PDB file of N, CA, C and O in Angstrom:
ATOM      1  N   UNK A   1     -51.301 273.073 176.412  1.00  0.00           N
ATOM      2  CA  UNK A   1     -50.976 273.576 177.671  1.00  0.00           C
ATOM      3  C   UNK A   1     -49.538 273.001 177.216  1.00  0.00           C
ATOM      4  O   UNK A   1     -49.406 272.141 176.346  1.00  0.00           O
ATOM      5  N   UNK A   2     -48.165 273.781 178.145  1.00  0.00           N
ATOM      6  CA  UNK A   2     -47.474 272.563 178.280  1.00  0.00           C
ATOM      7  C   UNK A   2     -47.266 271.723 179.403  1.00  0.00           C
ATOM      8  O   UNK A   2     -47.832 271.829 180.491  1.00  0.00           O
ATOM      9  N   UNK A   3     -46.165 270.631 178.974  1.00  0.00           N
ATOM     10  CA  UNK A   3     -45.910 269.786 180.343  1.00  0.00           C
ATOM     11  C   UNK A   3     -45.532 270.143 181.262  1.00  0.00           C
ATOM     12  O   UNK A   3     -45.007 271.231 181.025  1.00  0.00           O
ATOM     13  N   UNK A   4     -45.419 269.816 182.645  1.00  0.00           N
ATOM     14  CA  UNK A   4     -43.917 270.136 182.935  1.00  0.00           C
ATOM     15  C   UNK A   4     -42.813 268.776 182.896  1.00  0.00           C
ATOM     16  O   UNK A   4     -42.919 267.560 183.054  1.00  0.00           O
ATOM     17  N   UNK A   5     -42.047 269.447 182.685  1.00  0.00           N
ATOM     18  CA  UNK A   5     -40.522 268.971 182.294  1.00  0.00           C
ATOM     19  C   UNK A   5     -39.832 268.350 183.304  1.00  0.00           C
ATOM     20  O   UNK A   5     -38.901 267.608 182.994  1.00  0.00           O
ATOM     21  N   UNK A   6     -40.276 268.610 185.088  1.00  0.00           N
ATOM     22  CA  UNK A   6     -39.073 268.493 185.851  1.00  0.00           C
ATOM     23  C   UNK A   6     -38.827 267.284 185.605  1.00  0.00           C
ATOM     24  O   UNK A   6     -39.599 266.755 184.805  1.00  0.00           O
ATOM     25  N   UNK A   7     -37.668 266.398 186.194  1.00  0.00           N
ATOM     26  CA  UNK A   7     -37.227 265.394 186.355  1.00  0.00           C
ATOM     27  C   UNK A   7     -37.130 265.110 188.186  1.00  0.00           C
ATOM     28  O   UNK A   7     -36.393 265.760 188.928  1.00  0.00           O
ATOM     29  N   UNK A   8     -38.110 263.933 188.659  1.00  0.00           N
ATOM     30  CA  UNK A   8     -37.644 264.028 189.674  1.00  0.00           C
ATOM     31  C   UNK A   8     -36.393 263.417 190.208  1.00  0.00           C
ATOM     32  O   UNK A   8     -36.286 262.230 189.901  1.00  0.00           O
ATOM     33  N   UNK A   9     -35.293 263.962 191.012  1.00  0.00           N
ATOM     34  CA  UNK A   9     -33.899 264.204 190.993  1.00  0.00           C
ATOM     35  C   UNK A   9     -33.629 263.121 192.787  1.00  0.00           C
ATOM     36  O   UNK A   9     -32.728 262.344 193.101  1.00  0.00           O
ATOM     37  N   UNK A  10     -34.906 263.603 193.580  1.00  0.00           N
ATOM     38  CA  UNK A  10     -34.566 263.271 195.116  1.00  0.00           C
ATOM     39  C   UNK A  10     -34.252 264.610 195.557  1.00  0.00           C
ATOM     40  O   UNK A  10     -34.910 265.602 195.244  1.00  0.00           O
ATOM     41  N   UNK A  11     -33.108 264.607 196.380  1.00  0.00           N
ATOM     42  CA  UNK A  11     -32.935 265.413 197.554  1.00  0.00           C
ATOM     43  C   UNK A  11     -32.349 266.524 197.036  1.00  0.00           C
ATOM     44  O   UNK A  11     -32.464 267.743 197.160  1.00  0.00           O
ATOM     45  N   UNK A  12     -31.211 265.199 195.975  1.00  0.00           N
ATOM     46  CA  UNK A  12     -29.902 266.503 195.556  1.00  0.00           C
ATOM     47  C   UNK A  12     -30.468 267.268 194.679  1.00  0.00           C
ATOM     48  O   UNK A  12     -29.843 267.910 193.834  1.00  0.00           O
ATOM     49  N   UNK A  13     -31.451 267.261 194.785  1.00  0.00           N
ATOM     50  CA  UNK A  13     -31.844 268.691 193.119  1.00  0.00           C
ATOM     51  C   UNK A  13     -32.853 269.330 194.308  1.00  0.00           C
ATOM     52  O   UNK A  13     -32.938 270.465 193.840  1.00  0.00           O
ATOM     53  N   UNK A  14     -33.298 269.351 194.969  1.00  0.00           N
ATOM     54  CA  UNK A  14     -34.397 270.363 195.669  1.00  0.00           C
ATOM     55  C   UNK A  14     -33.798 270.469 197.323  1.00  0.00           C
ATOM     56  O   UNK A  14     -32.881 270.037 198.022  1.00  0.00           O
ATOM     57  N   UNK A  15     -34.827 271.228 197.386  1.00  0.00           N
ATOM     58  CA  UNK A  15     -34.324 271.780 198.863  1.00  0.00           C
ATOM     59  C   UNK A  15     -33.788 272.738 199.184  1.00  0.00           C
ATOM     60  O   UNK A  15     -33.491 273.448 198.223  1.00  0.00           O
ATOM     61  N   UNK A  16     -33.428 273.222 200.400  1.00  0.00           N
ATOM     62  CA  UNK A  16     -32.296 274.420 200.484  1.00  0.00           C
ATOM     63  C   UNK A  16     -30.771 273.828 200.875  1.00  0.00           C
ATOM     64  O   UNK A  16     -30.489 272.637 201.010  1.00  0.00           O
ATOM     65  N   UNK A  17     -30.135 274.632 200.978  1.00  0.00           N
ATOM     66  CA  UNK A  17     -28.621 274.073 201.302  1.00  0.00           C
ATOM     67  C   UNK A  17     -28.613 273.256 202.540  1.00  0.00           C
ATOM     68  O   UNK A  17     -27.688 272.444 202.556  1.00  0.00           O
ATOM     69  N   UNK A  18     -29.204 273.245 203.337  1.00  0.00           N
ATOM     70  CA  UNK A  18     -28.875 273.025 204.774  1.00  0.00           C
ATOM     71  C   UNK A  18     -29.056 271.503 204.743  1.00  0.00           C
ATOM     72  O   UNK A  18     -28.449 270.553 205.237  1.00  0.00           O
ATOM     73  N   UNK A  19     -30.355 271.685 203.804  1.00  0.00           N
ATOM     74  CA  UNK A  19     -31.289 270.070 203.570  1.00  0.00           C
ATOM     75  C   UNK A  19     -29.876 269.159 202.845  1.00  0.00           C
ATOM     76  O   UNK A  19     -29.213 268.273 203.385  1.00  0.00           O
ATOM     77  N   UNK A  20     -29.766 269.582 201.840  1.00  0.00           N
ATOM     78  CA  UNK A  20     -28.927 269.300 200.807  1.00  0.00           C
ATOM     79  C   UNK A  20     -27.489 268.891 201.727  1.00  0.00           C
ATOM     80  O   UNK A  20     -26.931 267.963 201.142  1.00  0.00           O
ATOM     81  N   UNK A  21     -26.697 269.314 203.027  1.00  0.00           N
ATOM     82  CA  UNK A  21     -25.146 269.311 203.453  1.00  0.00           C
ATOM     83  C   UNK A  21     -25.672 268.240 204.950  1.00  0.00           C
ATOM     84  O   UNK A  21     -24.899 267.594 205.657  1.00  0.00           O
ATOM     85  N   UNK A  22     -26.962 268.320 205.078  1.00  0.00           N
ATOM     86  CA  UNK A  22     -27.277 267.280 206.143  1.00  0.00           C
ATOM     87  C   UNK A  22     -26.990 265.834 204.917  1.00  0.00           C
ATOM     88  O   UNK A  22     -25.953 265.174 204.978  1.00  0.00           O
ATOM     89  N   UNK A  23     -27.840 265.610 204.115  1.00  0.00           N
ATOM     90  CA  UNK A  23     -28.062 264.751 203.257  1.00  0.00           C
ATOM     91  C   UNK A  23     -26.606 264.198 202.809  1.00  0.00           C
ATOM     92  O   UNK A  23     -26.513 262.974 202.730  1.00  0.00           O
ATOM     93  N   UNK A  24     -25.496 264.949 202.519  1.00  0.00           N
ATOM     94  CA  UNK A  24     -24.292 264.897 201.895  1.00  0.00           C
ATOM     95  C   UNK A  24     -23.743 264.036 203.249  1.00  0.00           C
ATOM     96  O   UNK A  24     -23.460 262.844 203.127  1.00  0.00           O
ATOM     97  N   UNK A  25     -23.650 264.553 204.211  1.00  0.00           N
ATOM     98  CA  UNK A  25     -23.404 263.978 205.607  1.00  0.00           C
ATOM     99  C   UNK A  25     -23.727 262.618 205.632  1.00  0.00           C
ATOM    100  O   UNK A  25     -22.984 261.732 205.211  1.00  0.00           O
ATOM    101  N   UNK A  26     -24.923 262.435 206.164  1.00  0.00           N
ATOM    102  CA  UNK A  26     -25.395 261.108 206.350  1.00  0.00           C
ATOM    103  C   UNK A  26     -25.219 260.093 205.311  1.00  0.00           C
ATOM    104  O   UNK A  26     -24.815 259.008 205.728  1.00  0.00           O
ATOM    105  N   UNK A  27     -25.465 260.212 203.844  1.00  0.00           N
ATOM    106  CA  UNK A  27     -24.624 259.143 203.101  1.00  0.00           C
ATOM    107  C   UNK A  27     -23.304 259.527 202.907  1.00  0.00           C
ATOM    108  O   UNK A  27     -22.964 259.210 201.767  1.00  0.00           O
ATOM    109  N   UNK A  28     -22.160 260.225 203.697  1.00  0.00           N
ATOM    110  CA  UNK A  28     -21.075 260.121 203.342  1.00  0.00           C
ATOM    111  C   UNK A  28     -20.608 259.218 204.613  1.00  0.00           C
ATOM    112  O   UNK A  28     -19.573 258.554 204.557  1.00  0.00           O
ATOM    113  N   UNK A  29     -21.336 259.239 205.614  1.00  0.00           N
ATOM    114  CA  UNK A  29     -20.934 258.429 206.977  1.00  0.00           C
ATOM    115  C   UNK A  29     -22.008 257.075 206.815  1.00  0.00           C
ATOM    116  O   UNK A  29     -22.040 256.526 207.917  1.00  0.00           O
ATOM    117  N   UNK A  30     -22.723 256.487 206.021  1.00  0.00           N
ATOM    118  CA  UNK A  30     -23.390 255.290 205.875  1.00  0.00           C
ATOM    119  C   UNK A  30     -22.380 254.501 204.991  1.00  0.00           C
ATOM    120  O   UNK A  30     -22.003 253.358 205.250  1.00  0.00           O
ATOM    121  N   UNK A  31     -21.974 255.263 203.885  1.00  0.00           N
ATOM    122  CA  UNK A  31     -21.205 254.113 202.874  1.00  0.00           C
ATOM    123  C   UNK A  31     -19.863 253.989 203.474  1.00  0.00           C
ATOM    124  O   UNK A  31     -18.989 253.244 203.031  1.00  0.00           O
ATOM    125  N   UNK A  32     -19.712 254.937 204.747  1.00  0.00           N
ATOM    126  CA  UNK A  32     -17.660 254.849 205.143  1.00  0.00           C
ATOM    127  C   UNK A  32     -17.711 253.358 206.173  1.00  0.00           C
ATOM    128  O   UNK A  32     -18.738 252.989 206.743  1.00  0.00           O
ATOM    129  N   UNK A  33     -16.488 252.695 206.246  1.00  0.00           N
ATOM    130  CA  UNK A  33     -16.595 251.115 206.692  1.00  0.00           C
ATOM    131  C   UNK A  33     -16.263 252.068 208.684  1.00  0.00           C
ATOM    132  O   UNK A  33     -15.632 252.996 209.190  1.00  0.00           O
ATOM    133  N   UNK A  34     -16.973 251.251 208.955  1.00  0.00           N
ATOM    134  CA  UNK A  34     -17.087 251.744 210.754  1.00  0.00           C
ATOM    135  C   UNK A  34     -16.309 250.705 211.493  1.00  0.00           C
ATOM    136  O   UNK A  34     -16.299 249.510 211.198  1.00  0.00           O
ATOM    137  N   UNK A  35     -15.604 251.305 212.558  1.00  0.00           N
ATOM    138  CA  UNK A  35     -14.900 250.357 213.871  1.00  0.00           C
ATOM    139  C   UNK A  35     -15.585 249.093 214.272  1.00  0.00           C
ATOM    140  O   UNK A  35     -16.555 249.259 215.012  1.00  0.00           O
ATOM    141  N   UNK A  36     -15.302 247.921 213.957  1.00  0.00           N
ATOM    142  CA  UNK A  36     -15.943 246.767 214.672  1.00  0.00           C
ATOM    143  C   UNK A  36     -15.719 247.032 216.615  1.00  0.00           C
ATOM    144  O   UNK A  36     -14.723 247.446 217.207  1.00  0.00           O
ATOM    145  N   UNK A  37     -17.091 246.593 217.185  1.00  0.00           N
ATOM    146  CA  UNK A  37     -16.799 246.801 218.659  1.00  0.00           C
ATOM    147  C   UNK A  37     -16.351 245.209 218.700  1.00  0.00           C
ATOM    148  O   UNK A  37     -15.315 245.288 219.362  1.00  0.00           O
ATOM    149  N   UNK A  38     -16.469 244.262 218.483  1.00  0.00           N
ATOM    150  CA  UNK A  38     -15.641 243.243 218.589  1.00  0.00           C
ATOM    151  C   UNK A  38     -14.294 243.256 218.920  1.00  0.00           C
ATOM    152  O   UNK A  38     -13.688 243.295 219.991  1.00  0.00           O
ATOM    153  N   UNK A  39     -13.844 243.200 217.318  1.00  0.00           N
ATOM    154  CA  UNK A  39     -12.369 243.309 216.817  1.00  0.00           C
ATOM    155  C   UNK A  39     -11.966 244.016 216.245  1.00  0.00           C
ATOM    156  O   UNK A  39     -11.183 243.564 215.410  1.00  0.00           O
ATOM    157  N   UNK A  40     -12.107 245.146 216.235  1.00  0.00           N
ATOM    158  CA  UNK A  40     -11.847 246.479 216.318  1.00  0.00           C
ATOM    159  C   UNK A  40     -11.416 246.730 214.387  1.00  0.00           C
ATOM    160  O   UNK A  40     -11.536 247.876 213.954  1.00  0.00           O
ATOM    161  N   UNK A  41     -11.210 246.232 213.955  1.00  0.00           N
ATOM    162  CA  UNK A  41     -10.921 246.265 213.034  1.00  0.00           C
ATOM    163  C   UNK A  41     -12.388 247.265 211.753  1.00  0.00           C
ATOM    164  O   UNK A  41     -13.581 246.988 211.629  1.00  0.00           O
ATOM    165  N   UNK A  42     -11.515 248.450 211.017  1.00  0.00           N
ATOM    166  CA  UNK A  42     -12.261 248.656 209.825  1.00  0.00           C
ATOM    167  C   UNK A  42     -13.176 248.495 209.454  1.00  0.00           C
ATOM    168  O   UNK A  42     -13.719 249.423 208.855  1.00  0.00           O
ATOM    169  N   UNK A  43     -13.969 247.021 209.625  1.00  0.00           N
ATOM    170  CA  UNK A  43     -14.258 246.750 208.293  1.00  0.00           C
ATOM    171  C   UNK A  43     -16.362 246.168 208.626  1.00  0.00           C
ATOM    172  O   UNK A  43     -16.879 245.124 208.227  1.00  0.00           O
ATOM    173  N   UNK A  44     -17.004 247.231 209.391  1.00  0.00           N
ATOM    174  CA  UNK A  44     -17.866 247.103 209.615  1.00  0.00           C
ATOM    175  C   UNK A  44     -18.862 247.682 208.375  1.00  0.00           C
ATOM    176  O   UNK A  44     -18.599 248.834 208.028  1.00  0.00           O
ATOM    177  N   UNK A  45     -19.869 247.077 207.735  1.00  0.00           N
ATOM    178  CA  UNK A  45     -20.859 247.693 207.276  1.00  0.00           C
ATOM    179  C   UNK A  45     -21.994 247.850 207.521  1.00  0.00           C
ATOM    180  O   UNK A  45     -22.468 247.184 208.442  1.00  0.00           O
ATOM    181  N   UNK A  46     -22.805 248.742 206.823  1.00  0.00           N
ATOM    182  CA  UNK A  46     -24.396 248.496 206.634  1.00  0.00           C
ATOM    183  C   UNK A  46     -24.851 247.165 205.902  1.00  0.00           C
ATOM    184  O   UNK A  46     -24.549 246.892 204.741  1.00  0.00           O
ATOM    185  N   UNK A  47     -25.760 246.233 206.896  1.00  0.00           N
ATOM    186  CA  UNK A  47     -26.788 245.191 206.058  1.00  0.00           C
ATOM    187  C   UNK A  47     -28.096 246.043 205.855  1.00  0.00           C
ATOM    188  O   UNK A  47     -28.488 246.454 204.763  1.00  0.00           O
ATOM    189  N   UNK A  48     -28.672 246.234 206.986  1.00  0.00           N
ATOM    190  CA  UNK A  48     -30.217 247.364 206.340  1.00  0.00           C
ATOM    191  C   UNK A  48     -30.408 248.059 207.739  1.00  0.00           C
ATOM    192  O   UNK A  48     -29.693 247.932 208.733  1.00  0.00           O
ATOM    193  N   UNK A  49     -31.281 248.649 207.617  1.00  0.00           N
ATOM    194  CA  UNK A  49     -31.110 249.454 208.125  1.00  0.00           C
ATOM    195  C   UNK A  49     -31.164 249.254 209.948  1.00  0.00           C
ATOM    196  O   UNK A  49     -32.024 248.580 210.514  1.00  0.00           O
ATOM    197  N   UNK A  50     -30.434 249.742 210.411  1.00  0.00           N
ATOM    198  CA  UNK A  50     -29.921 249.281 212.032  1.00  0.00           C
ATOM    199  C   UNK A  50     -29.459 248.166 212.341  1.00  0.00           C
ATOM    200  O   UNK A  50     -29.289 247.753 213.488  1.00  0.00           O
ATOM    201  N   UNK A  51     -29.129 247.371 210.908  1.00  0.00           N
ATOM    202  CA  UNK A  51     -28.367 246.071 211.374  1.00  0.00           C
ATOM    203  C   UNK A  51     -27.088 246.526 210.641  1.00  0.00           C
ATOM    204  O   UNK A  51     -26.941 247.025 209.525  1.00  0.00           O
ATOM    205  N   UNK A  52     -25.905 246.092 211.941  1.00  0.00           N
ATOM    206  CA  UNK A  52     -24.615 245.914 210.721  1.00  0.00           C
ATOM    207  C   UNK A  52     -23.698 244.487 210.918  1.00  0.00           C
ATOM    208  O   UNK A  52     -24.100 243.466 211.474  1.00  0.00           O
ATOM    209  N   UNK A  53     -22.421 244.690 210.339  1.00  0.00           N
ATOM    210  CA  UNK A  53     -22.119 243.374 209.976  1.00  0.00           C
ATOM    211  C   UNK A  53     -20.538 243.593 210.088  1.00  0.00           C
ATOM    212  O   UNK A  53     -20.105 244.563 209.466  1.00  0.00           O
ATOM    213  N   UNK A  54     -19.941 243.087 210.552  1.00  0.00           N
ATOM    214  CA  UNK A  54     -18.323 243.526 210.257  1.00  0.00           C
ATOM    215  C   UNK A  54     -17.667 242.278 209.369  1.00  0.00           C
ATOM    216  O   UNK A  54     -17.718 241.086 209.670  1.00  0.00           O
ATOM    217  N   UNK A  55     -17.073 242.833 208.260  1.00  0.00           N
ATOM    218  CA  UNK A  55     -16.989 241.816 207.565  1.00  0.00           C
ATOM    219  C   UNK A  55     -15.484 240.381 207.684  1.00  0.00           C
ATOM    220  O   UNK A  55     -15.290 239.315 207.101  1.00  0.00           O
ATOM    221  N   UNK A  56     -14.964 240.931 208.435  1.00  0.00           N
ATOM    222  CA  UNK A  56     -13.768 240.483 209.007  1.00  0.00           C
ATOM    223  C   UNK A  56     -14.343 238.976 209.805  1.00  0.00           C
ATOM    224  O   UNK A  56     -14.546 237.916 209.214  1.00  0.00           O
ATOM    225  N   UNK A  57     -14.536 239.232 211.331  1.00  0.00           N
ATOM    226  CA  UNK A  57     -15.265 238.035 211.942  1.00  0.00           C
ATOM    227  C   UNK A  57     -16.712 237.970 211.835  1.00  0.00           C
ATOM    228  O   UNK A  57     -17.215 237.049 212.478  1.00  0.00           O
ATOM    229  N   UNK A  58     -17.398 238.611 211.274  1.00  0.00           N
ATOM    230  CA  UNK A  58     -18.769 237.876 211.409  1.00  0.00           C
ATOM    231  C   UNK A  58     -19.465 238.430 212.182  1.00  0.00           C
ATOM    232  O   UNK A  58     -20.553 237.892 212.386  1.00  0.00           O
ATOM    233  N   UNK A  59     -19.256 239.287 212.682  1.00  0.00           N
ATOM    234  CA  UNK A  59     -20.191 240.081 214.377  1.00  0.00           C
ATOM    235  C   UNK A  59     -21.034 240.989 213.714  1.00  0.00           C
ATOM    236  O   UNK A  59     -20.831 242.095 213.213  1.00  0.00           O
ATOM    237  N   UNK A  60     -22.222 240.131 213.845  1.00  0.00           N
ATOM    238  CA  UNK A  60     -23.665 241.283 213.744  1.00  0.00           C
ATOM    239  C   UNK A  60     -24.037 241.610 215.445  1.00  0.00           C
ATOM    240  O   UNK A  60     -23.773 241.036 216.501  1.00  0.00           O
ATOM    241  N   UNK A  61     -24.819 242.901 215.049  1.00  0.00           N
ATOM    242  CA  UNK A  61     -25.005 243.719 215.551  1.00  0.00           C
ATOM    243  C   UNK A  61     -25.954 244.944 215.618  1.00  0.00           C
ATOM    244  O   UNK A  61     -25.604 245.738 214.745  1.00  0.00           O
ATOM    245  N   UNK A  62     -27.250 245.502 216.468  1.00  0.00           N
ATOM    246  CA  UNK A  62     -27.974 246.813 215.921  1.00  0.00           C
ATOM    247  C   UNK A  62     -27.047 247.968 216.647  1.00  0.00           C
ATOM    248  O   UNK A  62     -26.469 248.165 217.716  1.00  0.00           O
ATOM    249  N   UNK A  63     -27.234 248.478 215.625  1.00  0.00           N
ATOM    250  CA  UNK A  63     -27.083 250.053 215.902  1.00  0.00           C
ATOM    251  C   UNK A  63     -28.069 251.081 215.262  1.00  0.00           C
ATOM    252  O   UNK A  63     -29.223 250.766 214.970  1.00  0.00           O
ATOM    253  N   UNK A  64     -27.749 251.852 215.137  1.00  0.00           N
ATOM    254  CA  UNK A  64     -28.636 253.236 214.335  1.00  0.00           C
ATOM    255  C   UNK A  64     -28.982 252.836 213.018  1.00  0.00           C
ATOM    256  O   UNK A  64     -28.760 251.655 212.751  1.00  0.00           O
ATOM    257  N   UNK A  65     -29.507 253.601 212.079  1.00  0.00           N
ATOM    258  CA  UNK A  65     -29.712 253.347 211.567  1.00  0.00           C
ATOM    259  C   UNK A  65     -29.123 253.722 210.157  1.00  0.00           C
ATOM    260  O   UNK A  65     -29.211 253.056 209.125  1.00  0.00           O
ATOM    261  N   UNK A  66     -28.270 255.392 210.411  1.00  0.00           N
ATOM    262  CA  UNK A  66     -27.216 255.440 209.650  1.00  0.00           C
ATOM    263  C   UNK A  66     -25.491 255.224 209.965  1.00  0.00           C
ATOM    264  O   UNK A  66     -24.576 254.991 209.176  1.00  0.00           O
ATOM    265  N   UNK A  67     -25.487 255.404 211.422  1.00  0.00           N
ATOM    266  CA  UNK A  67     -24.095 254.918 211.874  1.00  0.00           C
ATOM    267  C   UNK A  67     -24.403 253.596 213.160  1.00  0.00           C
ATOM    268  O   UNK A  67     -25.463 253.152 213.600  1.00  0.00           O
ATOM    269  N   UNK A  68     -23.175 253.308 213.431  1.00  0.00           N
ATOM    270  CA  UNK A  68     -23.503 251.770 214.268  1.00  0.00           C
ATOM    271  C   UNK A  68     -23.529 252.319 215.220  1.00  0.00           C
ATOM    272  O   UNK A  68     -24.332 251.683 215.904  1.00  0.00           O
ATOM    273  N   UNK A  69     -23.043 253.432 215.994  1.00  0.00           N
ATOM    274  CA  UNK A  69     -23.308 253.601 217.524  1.00  0.00           C
ATOM    275  C   UNK A  69     -24.494 255.299 217.301  1.00  0.00           C
ATOM    276  O   UNK A  69     -24.709 256.161 216.449  1.00  0.00           O
ATOM    277  N   UNK A  70     -24.942 254.930 218.697  1.00  0.00           N
ATOM    278  CA  UNK A  70     -25.995 256.744 218.333  1.00  0.00           C
ATOM    279  C   UNK A  70     -25.632 256.863 219.876  1.00  0.00           C
ATOM    280  O   UNK A  70     -25.284 256.034 220.717  1.00  0.00           O
ATOM    281  N   UNK A  71     -25.912 258.597 219.909  1.00  0.00           N
ATOM    282  CA  UNK A  71     -25.718 258.924 221.415  1.00  0.00           C
ATOM    283  C   UNK A  71     -26.744 257.948 222.447  1.00  0.00           C
ATOM    284  O   UNK A  71     -26.530 257.046 223.256  1.00  0.00           O
ATOM    285  N   UNK A  72     -27.518 258.401 222.125  1.00  0.00           N
ATOM    286  CA  UNK A  72     -28.900 257.345 223.258  1.00  0.00           C
ATOM    287  C   UNK A  72     -27.750 256.082 223.444  1.00  0.00           C
ATOM    288  O   UNK A  72     -27.451 255.777 224.599  1.00  0.00           O
ATOM    289  N   UNK A  73     -27.198 255.455 222.466  1.00  0.00           N
ATOM    290  CA  UNK A  73     -26.523 253.767 222.952  1.00  0.00           C
ATOM    291  C   UNK A  73     -25.578 254.108 223.671  1.00  0.00           C
ATOM    292  O   UNK A  73     -25.325 253.549 224.738  1.00  0.00           O
ATOM    293  N   UNK A  74     -24.907 255.091 223.185  1.00  0.00           N
ATOM    294  CA  UNK A  74     -23.264 255.596 223.825  1.00  0.00           C
ATOM    295  C   UNK A  74     -23.899 255.872 225.580  1.00  0.00           C
ATOM    296  O   UNK A  74     -23.299 255.331 226.509  1.00  0.00           O
ATOM    297  N   UNK A  75     -24.754 256.479 225.762  1.00  0.00           N
ATOM    298  CA  UNK A  75     -24.827 257.137 227.174  1.00  0.00           C
ATOM    299  C   UNK A  75     -26.271 255.635 227.683  1.00  0.00           C
ATOM    300  O   UNK A  75     -27.037 255.730 228.641  1.00  0.00           O
ATOM    301  N   UNK A  76     -26.230 254.811 226.998  1.00  0.00           N
ATOM    302  CA  UNK A  76     -27.184 253.877 228.308  1.00  0.00           C
ATOM    303  C   UNK A  76     -25.946 253.397 228.506  1.00  0.00           C
ATOM    304  O   UNK A  76     -25.775 253.386 229.725  1.00  0.00           O
ATOM    305  N   UNK A  77     -24.511 252.791 227.676  1.00  0.00           N
ATOM    306  CA  UNK A  77     -23.580 251.979 228.151  1.00  0.00           C
ATOM    307  C   UNK A  77     -22.569 252.278 229.046  1.00  0.00           C
ATOM    308  O   UNK A  77     -21.844 251.436 229.575  1.00  0.00           O
ATOM    309  N   UNK A  78     -22.517 253.454 229.216  1.00  0.00           N
ATOM    310  CA  UNK A  78     -21.859 254.472 230.358  1.00  0.00           C
ATOM    311  C   UNK A  78     -22.684 254.157 231.789  1.00  0.00           C
ATOM    312  O   UNK A  78     -22.236 253.682 232.832  1.00  0.00           O
ATOM    313  N   UNK A  79     -24.042 254.588 231.467  1.00  0.00           N
ATOM    314  CA  UNK A  79     -24.801 254.519 232.508  1.00  0.00           C
ATOM    315  C   UNK A  79     -24.567 252.912 233.156  1.00  0.00           C
ATOM    316  O   UNK A  79     -24.412 252.694 234.358  1.00  0.00           O
ATOM    317  N   UNK A  80     -24.576 252.137 232.367  1.00  0.00           N
ATOM    318  CA  UNK A  80     -24.828 250.270 232.561  1.00  0.00           C
ATOM    319  C   UNK A  80     -23.632 250.073 233.235  1.00  0.00           C
ATOM    320  O   UNK A  80     -23.833 249.501 234.307  1.00  0.00           O
ATOM    321  N   UNK A  81     -22.414 250.335 233.012  1.00  0.00           N
ATOM    322  CA  UNK A  81     -21.255 250.555 232.793  1.00  0.00           C
ATOM    323  C   UNK A  81     -20.863 251.169 234.598  1.00  0.00           C
ATOM    324  O   UNK A  81     -20.084 250.541 235.316  1.00  0.00           O
ATOM    325  N   UNK A  82     -21.487 252.304 235.005  1.00  0.00           N
ATOM    326  CA  UNK A  82     -21.147 252.612 235.878  1.00  0.00           C
ATOM    327  C   UNK A  82     -21.851 251.752 237.109  1.00  0.00           C
ATOM    328  O   UNK A  82     -21.194 251.574 238.135  1.00  0.00           O
ATOM    329  N   UNK A  83     -22.905 251.336 237.021  1.00  0.00           N
ATOM    330  CA  UNK A  83     -23.208 250.493 238.200  1.00  0.00           C
ATOM    331  C   UNK A  83     -23.287 249.144 238.743  1.00  0.00           C
ATOM    332  O   UNK A  83     -23.629 248.968 239.913  1.00  0.00           O
TER     333      UNK A  83
END
């Protein structure tokens, strides 16, 4: 019998085009610098899942898994400001 010689390459080599595009968008947004809510400098990087830190001022805050702000968080901030 022949052995299966398929390499394990993760999502990049498998799945449909839609999954690969989604993966690419998530990874590109994950590895870019984001704007700091404290000092407004584009130097926020992800420390771990949901934890973000500004490299300039050292401000640490919780956010989304792949982006520092989520749509639910933005909506809750809007509601809190209006009240």
